[in-house]
Each structure stands twice: as structure tokens, then as C-alpha cells.
All heavy atoms as TSV, in Angstrom:
chain	resi	resn	atom	element	x	y	z
A	1	MET	N	N	128.781	33.446	193.740
A	1	MET	CA	C	127.730	34.237	193.112
A	1	MET	C	C	127.759	35.671	193.601
A	1	MET	O	O	127.946	35.916	194.806
A	1	MET	CB	C	126.390	33.565	193.433
A	1	MET	CG	C	125.332	33.913	192.518
A	1	MET	SD	S	123.703	33.075	192.825
A	1	MET	CE	C	124.102	31.492	193.388
A	2	THR	N	N	127.591	36.599	192.754
A	2	THR	CA	C	127.595	38.022	193.115
A	2	THR	C	C	126.315	38.429	193.809
A	2	THR	O	O	125.266	37.767	193.662
A	2	THR	CB	C	127.821	38.926	191.924
A	2	THR	OG1	O	126.670	38.856	191.076
A	2	THR	CG2	C	129.066	38.591	191.151
A	3	ASN	N	N	126.338	39.515	194.584
A	3	ASN	CA	C	125.154	39.997	195.257
A	3	ASN	C	C	124.002	40.294	194.293
A	3	ASN	O	O	122.855	40.030	194.560
A	3	ASN	CB	C	125.522	41.243	196.111
A	3	ASN	CG	C	124.447	41.610	197.061
A	3	ASN	OD1	O	123.754	40.770	197.597
A	3	ASN	ND2	N	124.336	42.883	197.310
A	4	THR	N	N	124.334	40.882	193.140
A	4	THR	CA	C	123.259	41.223	192.175
A	4	THR	C	C	122.641	39.956	191.592
A	4	THR	O	O	121.487	39.945	191.203
A	4	THR	CB	C	123.812	42.109	191.063
A	4	THR	OG1	O	124.931	41.445	190.430
A	4	THR	CG2	C	124.228	43.429	191.598
A	5	ALA	N	N	123.343	38.845	191.538
A	5	ALA	CA	C	122.767	37.627	191.020
A	5	ALA	C	C	121.900	36.945	192.086
A	5	ALA	O	O	121.026	36.187	191.703
A	5	ALA	CB	C	123.898	36.640	190.595
A	6	ARG	N	N	122.095	37.256	193.324
A	6	ARG	CA	C	121.367	36.561	194.391
A	6	ARG	C	C	120.010	37.315	194.769
A	6	ARG	O	O	119.173	36.697	195.271
A	6	ARG	CB	C	122.207	36.478	195.620
A	6	ARG	CG	C	123.367	35.524	195.480
A	6	ARG	CD	C	124.235	35.393	196.663
A	6	ARG	NE	N	123.407	34.979	197.828
A	6	ARG	CZ	C	123.667	35.363	199.069
A	6	ARG	NH1	N	124.644	36.117	199.353
A	6	ARG	NH2	N	122.892	34.932	200.046
A	7	PHE	N	N	120.000	38.578	194.514
A	7	PHE	CA	C	118.813	39.376	194.953
A	7	PHE	C	C	118.259	40.212	193.778
A	7	PHE	O	O	119.033	40.673	192.952
A	7	PHE	CB	C	119.236	40.326	196.092
A	7	PHE	CG	C	119.763	39.617	197.269
A	7	PHE	CD1	C	121.108	39.602	197.538
A	7	PHE	CD2	C	118.916	38.968	198.172
A	7	PHE	CE1	C	121.628	38.887	198.667
A	7	PHE	CE2	C	119.383	38.304	199.246
A	7	PHE	CZ	C	120.715	38.267	199.535
A	8	PRO	N	N	116.949	40.397	193.712
A	8	PRO	CA	C	116.425	41.235	192.733
A	8	PRO	C	C	116.841	42.696	192.928
A	8	PRO	O	O	117.305	43.093	194.003
A	8	PRO	CB	C	114.901	41.074	192.931
A	8	PRO	CG	C	114.674	40.282	194.088
A	8	PRO	CD	C	115.981	39.799	194.641
A	9	PRO	N	N	116.645	43.572	191.923
A	9	PRO	CA	C	117.008	44.960	192.061
A	9	PRO	C	C	116.357	45.582	193.280
A	9	PRO	O	O	115.160	45.356	193.550
A	9	PRO	CB	C	116.477	45.591	190.767
A	9	PRO	CG	C	116.407	44.480	189.790
A	9	PRO	CD	C	116.095	43.213	190.613
A	10	GLY	N	N	117.093	46.362	194.048
A	10	GLY	CA	C	116.563	47.035	195.199
A	10	GLY	C	C	116.605	46.202	196.448
A	10	GLY	O	O	116.191	46.650	197.548
A	11	ARG	N	N	117.072	44.967	196.376
A	11	ARG	CA	C	117.152	44.051	197.506
A	11	ARG	C	C	118.605	43.760	197.765
A	11	ARG	O	O	119.425	43.740	196.875
A	11	ARG	CB	C	116.460	42.763	197.285
A	11	ARG	CG	C	114.983	42.937	196.836
A	11	ARG	CD	C	114.083	43.487	197.950
A	11	ARG	NE	N	112.709	43.293	197.745
A	11	ARG	CZ	C	111.878	44.158	197.129
A	11	ARG	NH1	N	112.383	45.234	196.585
A	11	ARG	NH2	N	110.625	43.920	197.005
A	12	ASP	N	N	118.930	43.530	199.020
A	12	ASP	CA	C	120.245	43.092	199.409
A	12	ASP	C	C	120.142	42.280	200.664
A	12	ASP	O	O	119.071	42.087	201.261
A	12	ASP	CB	C	121.217	44.261	199.548
A	12	ASP	CG	C	120.749	45.258	200.609
A	12	ASP	OD1	O	119.904	44.919	201.505
A	12	ASP	OD2	O	121.324	46.382	200.661
A	13	GLU	N	N	121.271	41.723	201.107
A	13	GLU	CA	C	121.288	40.864	202.295
A	13	GLU	C	C	120.709	41.542	203.505
A	13	GLU	O	O	119.923	40.948	204.233
A	13	GLU	CB	C	122.727	40.414	202.593
A	13	GLU	CG	C	122.875	39.510	203.773
A	13	GLU	CD	C	122.369	38.104	203.505
A	13	GLU	OE1	O	122.372	37.629	202.350
A	13	GLU	OE2	O	121.962	37.393	204.496
A	14	ALA	N	N	121.032	42.812	203.755
A	14	ALA	CA	C	120.587	43.531	204.931
A	14	ALA	C	C	119.016	43.651	204.897
A	14	ALA	O	O	118.360	43.457	205.891
A	14	ALA	CB	C	121.217	44.922	204.995
A	15	ARG	N	N	118.459	43.978	203.742
A	15	ARG	CA	C	117.064	44.143	203.610
A	15	ARG	C	C	116.337	42.803	203.870
A	15	ARG	O	O	115.280	42.739	204.518
A	15	ARG	CB	C	116.677	44.660	202.243
A	15	ARG	CG	C	115.199	44.930	202.120
A	15	ARG	CD	C	114.886	45.662	200.860
A	15	ARG	NE	N	113.398	45.865	200.759
A	15	ARG	CZ	C	112.849	46.662	199.913
A	15	ARG	NH1	N	113.578	47.400	199.062
A	15	ARG	NH2	N	111.560	46.743	199.863
A	16	VAL	N	N	116.909	41.733	203.288
A	16	VAL	CA	C	116.313	40.418	203.526
A	16	VAL	C	C	116.356	40.045	204.998
A	16	VAL	O	O	115.380	39.518	205.552
A	16	VAL	CB	C	117.004	39.335	202.662
A	16	VAL	CG1	C	116.579	37.933	203.049
A	16	VAL	CG2	C	116.739	39.592	201.169
A	17	GLN	N	N	117.439	40.314	205.649
A	17	GLN	CA	C	117.571	39.997	207.086
A	17	GLN	C	C	116.534	40.807	207.899
A	17	GLN	O	O	115.963	40.245	208.864
A	17	GLN	CB	C	118.991	40.272	207.601
A	17	GLN	CG	C	120.009	39.281	207.051
A	17	GLN	CD	C	119.650	37.841	207.381
A	17	GLN	OE1	O	119.201	37.523	208.455
A	17	GLN	NE2	N	119.826	36.971	206.400
A	18	ARG	N	N	116.347	42.092	207.588
A	18	ARG	CA	C	115.332	42.902	208.270
A	18	ARG	C	C	113.918	42.325	208.043
A	18	ARG	O	O	113.138	42.240	208.985
A	18	ARG	CB	C	115.351	44.354	207.806
A	18	ARG	CG	C	116.588	45.143	208.325
A	18	ARG	CD	C	116.417	46.623	208.054
A	18	ARG	NE	N	116.147	46.990	206.690
A	18	ARG	CZ	C	117.018	47.210	205.748
A	18	ARG	NH1	N	118.295	47.087	206.028
A	18	ARG	NH2	N	116.719	47.556	204.519
A	19	LEU	N	N	113.623	41.872	206.862
A	19	LEU	CA	C	112.361	41.262	206.555
A	19	LEU	C	C	112.183	39.949	207.373
A	19	LEU	O	O	111.080	39.791	207.979
A	19	LEU	CB	C	112.281	40.991	205.077
A	19	LEU	CG	C	110.934	40.429	204.531
A	19	LEU	CD1	C	109.835	41.463	204.703
A	19	LEU	CD2	C	111.080	40.025	203.099
A	20	LEU	N	N	113.160	39.131	207.389
A	20	LEU	CA	C	113.079	37.893	208.181
A	20	LEU	C	C	112.891	38.213	209.651
A	20	LEU	O	O	112.090	37.540	210.336
A	20	LEU	CB	C	114.368	37.065	207.985
A	20	LEU	CG	C	114.512	36.416	206.593
A	20	LEU	CD1	C	115.877	35.795	206.472
A	20	LEU	CD2	C	113.422	35.416	206.360
A	21	GLN	N	N	113.613	39.178	210.160
A	21	GLN	CA	C	113.486	39.536	211.562
A	21	GLN	C	C	112.047	40.025	211.867
A	21	GLN	O	O	111.458	39.691	212.919
A	21	GLN	CB	C	114.496	40.597	211.949
A	21	GLN	CG	C	114.420	41.002	213.361
A	21	GLN	CD	C	115.535	42.030	213.708
A	21	GLN	OE1	O	116.257	42.526	212.844
A	21	GLN	NE2	N	115.614	42.468	214.963
A	22	HIS	N	N	111.490	40.804	210.943
A	22	HIS	CA	C	110.154	41.316	211.117
A	22	HIS	C	C	109.158	40.164	211.266
A	22	HIS	O	O	108.385	40.111	212.215
A	22	HIS	CB	C	109.764	42.213	209.912
A	22	HIS	CG	C	108.279	42.531	209.908
A	22	HIS	ND1	N	107.685	43.421	210.721
A	22	HIS	CD2	C	107.270	42.021	209.117
A	22	HIS	CE1	C	106.401	43.502	210.506
A	22	HIS	NE2	N	106.119	42.627	209.543
A	23	TYR	N	N	109.188	39.228	210.330
A	23	TYR	CA	C	108.230	38.144	210.353
A	23	TYR	C	C	108.480	37.177	211.529
A	23	TYR	O	O	107.530	36.637	212.079
A	23	TYR	CB	C	108.147	37.462	209.027
A	23	TYR	CG	C	107.419	38.300	208.026
A	23	TYR	CD1	C	108.061	38.912	206.978
A	23	TYR	CD2	C	106.069	38.558	208.124
A	23	TYR	CE1	C	107.433	39.767	206.080
A	23	TYR	CE2	C	105.336	39.338	207.218
A	23	TYR	CZ	C	106.038	39.963	206.231
A	23	TYR	OH	O	105.367	40.778	205.348
A	24	ASP	N	N	109.708	36.966	211.894
A	24	ASP	CA	C	110.054	36.116	213.036
A	24	ASP	C	C	109.571	36.653	214.316
A	24	ASP	O	O	109.279	35.922	215.256
A	24	ASP	CB	C	111.522	35.805	213.089
A	24	ASP	CG	C	112.022	34.855	212.005
A	24	ASP	OD1	O	111.162	34.193	211.359
A	24	ASP	OD2	O	113.200	34.752	211.741
A	25	SER	N	N	109.461	37.987	214.398
A	25	SER	CA	C	109.064	38.643	215.636
A	25	SER	C	C	107.576	38.756	215.852
A	25	SER	O	O	107.156	39.123	216.926
A	25	SER	CB	C	109.740	40.046	215.752
A	25	SER	OG	O	109.169	40.907	214.850
A	26	LEU	N	N	106.784	38.539	214.758
A	26	LEU	CA	C	105.344	38.676	214.923
A	26	LEU	C	C	104.690	37.554	215.693
A	26	LEU	O	O	105.101	36.367	215.574
A	26	LEU	CB	C	104.682	38.621	213.503
A	26	LEU	CG	C	104.925	39.824	212.603
A	26	LEU	CD1	C	104.218	39.555	211.246
A	26	LEU	CD2	C	104.504	41.108	213.219
A	27	SER	N	N	103.754	37.906	216.537
A	27	SER	CA	C	102.935	36.859	217.186
A	27	SER	C	C	102.016	36.258	216.156
A	27	SER	O	O	101.862	36.794	215.052
A	27	SER	CB	C	102.140	37.467	218.345
A	27	SER	OG	O	101.147	38.317	217.839
A	28	GLU	N	N	101.369	35.138	216.484
A	28	GLU	CA	C	100.471	34.543	215.559
A	28	GLU	C	C	99.281	35.517	215.212
A	28	GLU	O	O	98.930	35.619	214.025
A	28	GLU	CB	C	99.916	33.230	216.096
A	28	GLU	CG	C	99.085	32.474	215.095
A	28	GLU	CD	C	98.656	31.099	215.607
A	28	GLU	OE1	O	99.394	30.536	216.440
A	28	GLU	OE2	O	97.647	30.604	215.133
A	29	ASP	N	N	98.784	36.165	216.218
A	29	ASP	CA	C	97.717	37.140	216.014
A	29	ASP	C	C	98.147	38.335	215.146
A	29	ASP	O	O	97.398	38.735	214.244
A	29	ASP	CB	C	97.177	37.713	217.369
A	29	ASP	CG	C	96.384	36.676	218.182
A	29	ASP	OD1	O	95.932	35.645	217.515
A	29	ASP	OD2	O	96.215	36.861	219.349
A	30	GLU	N	N	99.345	38.784	215.317
A	30	GLU	CA	C	99.887	39.872	214.488
A	30	GLU	C	C	100.042	39.381	213.048
A	30	GLU	O	O	99.748	40.161	212.111
A	30	GLU	CB	C	101.187	40.372	215.060
A	30	GLU	CG	C	101.068	41.145	216.364
A	30	GLU	CD	C	102.393	41.439	217.016
A	30	GLU	OE1	O	103.364	40.587	216.895
A	30	GLU	OE2	O	102.498	42.454	217.668
A	31	ALA	N	N	100.523	38.210	212.860
A	31	ALA	CA	C	100.727	37.704	211.481
A	31	ALA	C	C	99.370	37.547	210.790
A	31	ALA	O	O	99.223	37.906	209.631
A	31	ALA	CB	C	101.427	36.326	211.559
A	32	VAL	N	N	98.376	37.051	211.511
A	32	VAL	CA	C	97.027	36.922	210.954
A	32	VAL	C	C	96.472	38.237	210.579
A	32	VAL	O	O	95.909	38.455	209.499
A	32	VAL	CB	C	96.105	36.185	211.888
A	32	VAL	CG1	C	94.637	36.234	211.427
A	32	VAL	CG2	C	96.498	34.685	212.048
A	33	ALA	N	N	96.632	39.241	211.453
A	33	ALA	CA	C	96.153	40.588	211.156
A	33	ALA	C	C	96.809	41.186	209.962
A	33	ALA	O	O	96.150	41.819	209.112
A	33	ALA	CB	C	96.360	41.514	212.365
A	34	GLU	N	N	98.089	40.926	209.782
A	34	GLU	CA	C	98.851	41.490	208.628
A	34	GLU	C	C	98.297	40.780	207.335
A	34	GLU	O	O	98.135	41.421	206.297
A	34	GLU	CB	C	100.353	41.225	208.786
A	34	GLU	CG	C	101.171	41.975	207.845
A	34	GLU	CD	C	102.637	41.905	208.191
A	34	GLU	OE1	O	103.087	42.629	209.137
A	34	GLU	OE2	O	103.342	41.130	207.513
A	35	ASP	N	N	98.094	39.478	207.384
A	35	ASP	CA	C	97.557	38.771	206.240
A	35	ASP	C	C	96.159	39.309	205.924
A	35	ASP	O	O	95.851	39.532	204.677
A	35	ASP	CB	C	97.459	37.242	206.527
A	35	ASP	CG	C	98.840	36.585	206.519
A	35	ASP	OD1	O	99.812	37.254	206.083
A	35	ASP	OD2	O	98.958	35.471	206.991
A	36	GLU	N	N	95.320	39.491	206.916
A	36	GLU	CA	C	93.980	39.947	206.605
A	36	GLU	C	C	94.007	41.371	206.017
A	36	GLU	O	O	93.227	41.678	205.115
A	36	GLU	CB	C	93.113	39.939	207.885
A	36	GLU	CG	C	92.792	38.543	208.314
A	36	GLU	CD	C	92.069	38.473	209.694
A	36	GLU	OE1	O	92.083	39.497	210.419
A	36	GLU	OE2	O	91.524	37.403	210.009
A	37	ALA	N	N	94.906	42.212	206.516
A	37	ALA	CA	C	94.996	43.565	205.971
A	37	ALA	C	C	95.426	43.526	204.483
A	37	ALA	O	O	94.930	44.327	203.696
A	37	ALA	CB	C	96.007	44.363	206.801
A	38	ALA	N	N	96.268	42.574	204.164
A	38	ALA	CA	C	96.718	42.499	202.741
A	38	ALA	C	C	95.574	42.125	201.821
A	38	ALA	O	O	95.476	42.649	200.727
A	38	ALA	CB	C	97.843	41.435	202.659
A	39	PHE	N	N	94.679	41.256	202.318
A	39	PHE	CA	C	93.528	40.838	201.513
A	39	PHE	C	C	92.538	41.984	201.324
A	39	PHE	O	O	91.829	42.066	200.376
A	39	PHE	CB	C	92.817	39.648	202.086
A	39	PHE	CG	C	93.443	38.346	201.738
A	39	PHE	CD1	C	94.296	37.635	202.679
A	39	PHE	CD2	C	93.249	37.759	200.535
A	39	PHE	CE1	C	94.902	36.480	202.329
A	39	PHE	CE2	C	93.841	36.516	200.199
A	39	PHE	CZ	C	94.661	35.915	201.102
A	40	GLU	N	N	92.494	42.954	202.287
A	40	GLU	CA	C	91.550	44.042	202.240
A	40	GLU	C	C	92.151	45.223	201.483
A	40	GLU	O	O	91.433	46.215	201.155
A	40	GLU	CB	C	91.199	44.455	203.633
A	40	GLU	CG	C	90.397	43.392	204.335
A	40	GLU	CD	C	90.214	43.652	205.827
A	40	GLU	OE1	O	90.624	44.788	206.277
A	40	GLU	OE2	O	89.634	42.812	206.523
A	41	ASP	N	N	93.453	45.209	201.141
A	41	ASP	CA	C	94.123	46.332	200.436
A	41	ASP	C	C	93.665	46.371	198.975
A	41	ASP	O	O	93.948	45.460	198.174
A	41	ASP	CB	C	95.596	46.122	200.516
A	41	ASP	CG	C	96.424	47.266	199.880
A	41	ASP	OD1	O	95.837	48.156	199.224
A	41	ASP	OD2	O	97.617	47.286	200.088
A	42	SER	N	N	93.001	47.421	198.652
A	42	SER	CA	C	92.385	47.527	197.282
A	42	SER	C	C	93.504	47.823	196.193
A	42	SER	O	O	93.197	47.774	194.982
A	42	SER	CB	C	91.331	48.614	197.185
A	42	SER	OG	O	91.911	49.889	197.469
A	43	THR	N	N	94.718	48.089	196.583
A	43	THR	CA	C	95.790	48.327	195.664
A	43	THR	C	C	96.556	47.082	195.330
A	43	THR	O	O	97.506	47.097	194.559
A	43	THR	CB	C	96.785	49.359	196.188
A	43	THR	OG1	O	97.474	48.837	197.336
A	43	THR	CG2	C	96.085	50.664	196.560
A	44	GLN	N	N	96.149	45.924	195.977
A	44	GLN	CA	C	96.851	44.614	195.737
A	44	GLN	C	C	95.790	43.627	195.222
A	44	GLN	O	O	94.633	43.730	195.499
A	44	GLN	CB	C	97.414	44.107	197.062
A	44	GLN	CG	C	98.416	45.030	197.706
A	44	GLN	CD	C	99.728	45.073	196.931
A	44	GLN	OE1	O	100.229	44.033	196.497
A	44	GLN	NE2	N	100.256	46.258	196.748
A	45	THR	N	N	96.269	42.633	194.514
A	45	THR	CA	C	95.491	41.507	194.062
A	45	THR	C	C	96.041	40.224	194.529
A	45	THR	O	O	97.231	39.980	194.419
A	45	THR	CB	C	95.433	41.522	192.495
A	45	THR	OG1	O	94.878	42.750	192.052
A	45	THR	CG2	C	94.568	40.380	191.941
A	46	VAL	N	N	95.172	39.397	195.016
A	46	VAL	CA	C	95.549	38.038	195.496
A	46	VAL	C	C	94.874	37.030	194.542
A	46	VAL	O	O	93.686	37.128	194.292
A	46	VAL	CB	C	95.144	37.828	196.937
A	46	VAL	CG1	C	95.478	36.429	197.386
A	46	VAL	CG2	C	95.727	38.831	197.867
A	47	MET	N	N	95.702	36.102	194.062
A	47	MET	CA	C	95.160	35.103	193.113
A	47	MET	C	C	95.558	33.748	193.609
A	47	MET	O	O	96.674	33.548	194.145
A	47	MET	CB	C	95.734	35.306	191.752
A	47	MET	CG	C	95.482	36.677	191.153
A	47	MET	SD	S	96.330	36.928	189.583
A	47	MET	CE	C	95.196	36.153	188.453
A	48	GLU	N	N	94.712	32.764	193.396
A	48	GLU	CA	C	95.031	31.391	193.659
A	48	GLU	C	C	95.501	30.807	192.345
A	48	GLU	O	O	94.833	30.929	191.344
A	48	GLU	CB	C	93.835	30.605	194.186
A	48	GLU	CG	C	93.516	30.933	195.620
A	48	GLU	CD	C	92.521	30.047	196.236
A	48	GLU	OE1	O	92.523	28.827	195.873
A	48	GLU	OE2	O	91.712	30.465	197.009
A	49	ILE	N	N	96.663	30.145	192.395
A	49	ILE	CA	C	97.236	29.539	191.248
A	49	ILE	C	C	97.592	28.052	191.523
A	49	ILE	O	O	98.203	27.781	192.616
A	49	ILE	CB	C	98.536	30.223	190.830
A	49	ILE	CG1	C	98.265	31.737	190.477
A	49	ILE	CG2	C	99.191	29.539	189.587
A	49	ILE	CD1	C	99.512	32.559	190.302
A	50	PRO	N	N	97.168	27.166	190.744
A	50	PRO	CA	C	97.526	25.717	191.004
A	50	PRO	C	C	99.064	25.614	191.145
A	50	PRO	O	O	99.815	26.211	190.394
A	50	PRO	CB	C	97.030	25.001	189.766
A	50	PRO	CG	C	95.908	25.870	189.244
A	50	PRO	CD	C	96.390	27.277	189.487
A	51	THR	N	N	99.486	24.857	192.100
A	51	THR	CA	C	100.858	24.737	192.470
A	51	THR	C	C	101.723	24.366	191.256
A	51	THR	O	O	102.860	24.947	191.097
A	51	THR	CB	C	101.033	23.669	193.538
A	51	THR	OG1	O	100.281	24.075	194.726
A	51	THR	CG2	C	102.529	23.549	193.986
A	52	GLU	N	N	101.243	23.520	190.416
A	52	GLU	CA	C	102.056	23.066	189.284
A	52	GLU	C	C	102.241	24.175	188.261
A	52	GLU	O	O	103.168	24.103	187.457
A	52	GLU	CB	C	101.438	21.851	188.572
A	52	GLU	CG	C	100.080	22.113	187.924
A	52	GLU	CD	C	98.890	21.801	188.850
A	52	GLU	OE1	O	99.109	21.665	190.079
A	52	GLU	OE2	O	97.793	21.785	188.353
A	53	LEU	N	N	101.475	25.260	188.314
A	53	LEU	CA	C	101.622	26.398	187.392
A	53	LEU	C	C	102.516	27.497	187.961
A	53	LEU	O	O	102.871	28.448	187.210
A	53	LEU	CB	C	100.239	26.964	186.996
A	53	LEU	CG	C	99.324	26.038	186.163
A	53	LEU	CD1	C	98.044	26.738	185.903
A	53	LEU	CD2	C	100.039	25.596	184.865
A	54	VAL	N	N	102.862	27.460	189.200
A	54	VAL	CA	C	103.621	28.541	189.850
A	54	VAL	C	C	104.964	28.781	189.110
A	54	VAL	O	O	105.274	29.953	188.809
A	54	VAL	CB	C	103.816	28.241	191.358
A	54	VAL	CG1	C	104.882	29.205	191.915
A	54	VAL	CG2	C	102.516	28.354	192.109
A	55	PRO	N	N	105.733	27.769	188.743
A	55	PRO	CA	C	106.981	28.062	188.010
A	55	PRO	C	C	106.752	28.820	186.700
A	55	PRO	O	O	107.466	29.734	186.316
A	55	PRO	CB	C	107.590	26.672	187.750
A	55	PRO	CG	C	107.001	25.811	188.847
A	55	PRO	CD	C	105.650	26.361	189.054
A	56	THR	N	N	105.658	28.449	186.019
A	56	THR	CA	C	105.308	29.103	184.731
A	56	THR	C	C	104.916	30.593	184.929
A	56	THR	O	O	105.364	31.447	184.262
A	56	THR	CB	C	104.189	28.334	184.018
A	56	THR	OG1	O	104.611	26.993	183.815
A	56	THR	CG2	C	103.893	29.013	182.705
A	57	VAL	N	N	104.101	30.767	185.968
A	57	VAL	CA	C	103.644	32.147	186.332
A	57	VAL	C	C	104.896	33.005	186.695
A	57	VAL	O	O	104.998	34.175	186.282
A	57	VAL	CB	C	102.573	32.119	187.345
A	57	VAL	CG1	C	102.244	33.555	187.850
A	57	VAL	CG2	C	101.316	31.409	186.823
A	58	ARG	N	N	105.721	32.475	187.554
A	58	ARG	CA	C	106.955	33.200	187.940
A	58	ARG	C	C	107.816	33.571	186.721
A	58	ARG	O	O	108.307	34.683	186.657
A	58	ARG	CB	C	107.800	32.387	188.944
A	58	ARG	CG	C	107.204	32.380	190.302
A	58	ARG	CD	C	108.115	31.651	191.233
A	58	ARG	NE	N	107.616	31.695	192.582
A	58	ARG	CZ	C	107.978	30.845	193.567
A	58	ARG	NH1	N	108.787	29.875	193.315
A	58	ARG	NH2	N	107.454	30.980	194.748
A	59	ALA	N	N	107.939	32.605	185.811
A	59	ALA	CA	C	108.742	32.926	184.579
A	59	ALA	C	C	108.083	33.995	183.746
A	59	ALA	O	O	108.811	34.901	183.234
A	59	ALA	CB	C	108.882	31.630	183.785
A	60	LEU	N	N	106.759	33.994	183.628
A	60	LEU	CA	C	106.075	35.012	182.886
A	60	LEU	C	C	106.270	36.382	183.558
A	60	LEU	O	O	106.427	37.382	182.857
A	60	LEU	CB	C	104.574	34.664	182.728
A	60	LEU	CG	C	104.268	33.505	181.793
A	60	LEU	CD1	C	102.824	33.029	181.940
A	60	LEU	CD2	C	104.639	33.851	180.354
A	61	ILE	N	N	106.150	36.426	184.850
A	61	ILE	CA	C	106.359	37.708	185.588
A	61	ILE	C	C	107.737	38.216	185.381
A	61	ILE	O	O	107.955	39.388	185.103
A	61	ILE	CB	C	105.963	37.538	187.045
A	61	ILE	CG1	C	104.486	37.316	187.249
A	61	ILE	CG2	C	106.462	38.752	187.876
A	61	ILE	CD1	C	104.069	36.855	188.632
A	62	ALA	N	N	108.725	37.330	185.498
A	62	ALA	CA	C	110.122	37.708	185.260
A	62	ALA	C	C	110.356	38.257	183.855
A	62	ALA	O	O	111.084	39.216	183.715
A	62	ALA	CB	C	111.037	36.522	185.561
A	63	GLU	N	N	109.752	37.596	182.883
A	63	GLU	CA	C	109.827	38.064	181.484
A	63	GLU	C	C	109.270	39.517	181.337
A	63	GLU	O	O	109.875	40.345	180.674
A	63	GLU	CB	C	108.996	37.183	180.550
A	63	GLU	CG	C	109.784	36.115	179.872
A	63	GLU	CD	C	108.846	35.305	178.980
A	63	GLU	OE1	O	108.030	35.898	178.301
A	63	GLU	OE2	O	109.030	34.049	178.968
A	64	GLY	N	N	108.129	39.746	181.997
A	64	GLY	CA	C	107.490	41.061	181.933
A	64	GLY	C	C	108.213	42.158	182.585
A	64	GLY	O	O	108.117	43.317	182.249
A	65	SER	N	N	109.034	41.838	183.658
A	65	SER	CA	C	109.779	42.830	184.323
A	65	SER	C	C	111.210	42.937	183.888
A	65	SER	O	O	111.972	43.758	184.405
A	65	SER	CB	C	109.751	42.554	185.873
A	65	SER	OG	O	110.389	41.337	186.125
A	66	ALA	N	N	111.561	42.207	182.883
A	66	ALA	CA	C	112.968	42.252	182.360
A	66	ALA	C	C	113.163	43.368	181.412
A	66	ALA	O	O	112.329	43.980	180.845
A	66	ALA	CB	C	113.327	40.941	181.696
């Protein structure tokens, strides 16, 4: 599989590894603080979606960004 098939645009193996390293290095308190900050960010929206609908929602998002 090619690199472009494995990662979305703007992403690559190095970026994914940096992201994993970031989250692996967080303490539990730091991770909680980061999650809480995300919920308070007025530029982001958090939605609860029933698990069985997640594949459908992902497909709709992918359609919209294609």
C-alpha cells in the first residue's frame, strides 16, 4: 500500500509517530486536562453518536471532504 493510501492528506508516518509519542508521554492528569480543554474550546463541537452509527457518520464525513 502506498503512503498516500494509508494516511489522509497532510499526514504521514512521521506525523503519526509524533502524535503517538505525545499522547503516550502524557500523565493521566495531563490527558484529562487536555480533554477538558477540548470540551471548552468554542471552535470545536463534540457530539455523542451511537456506536452503531459511527461507520455511517465517518462515510458521510469522507464524502463531504472528497
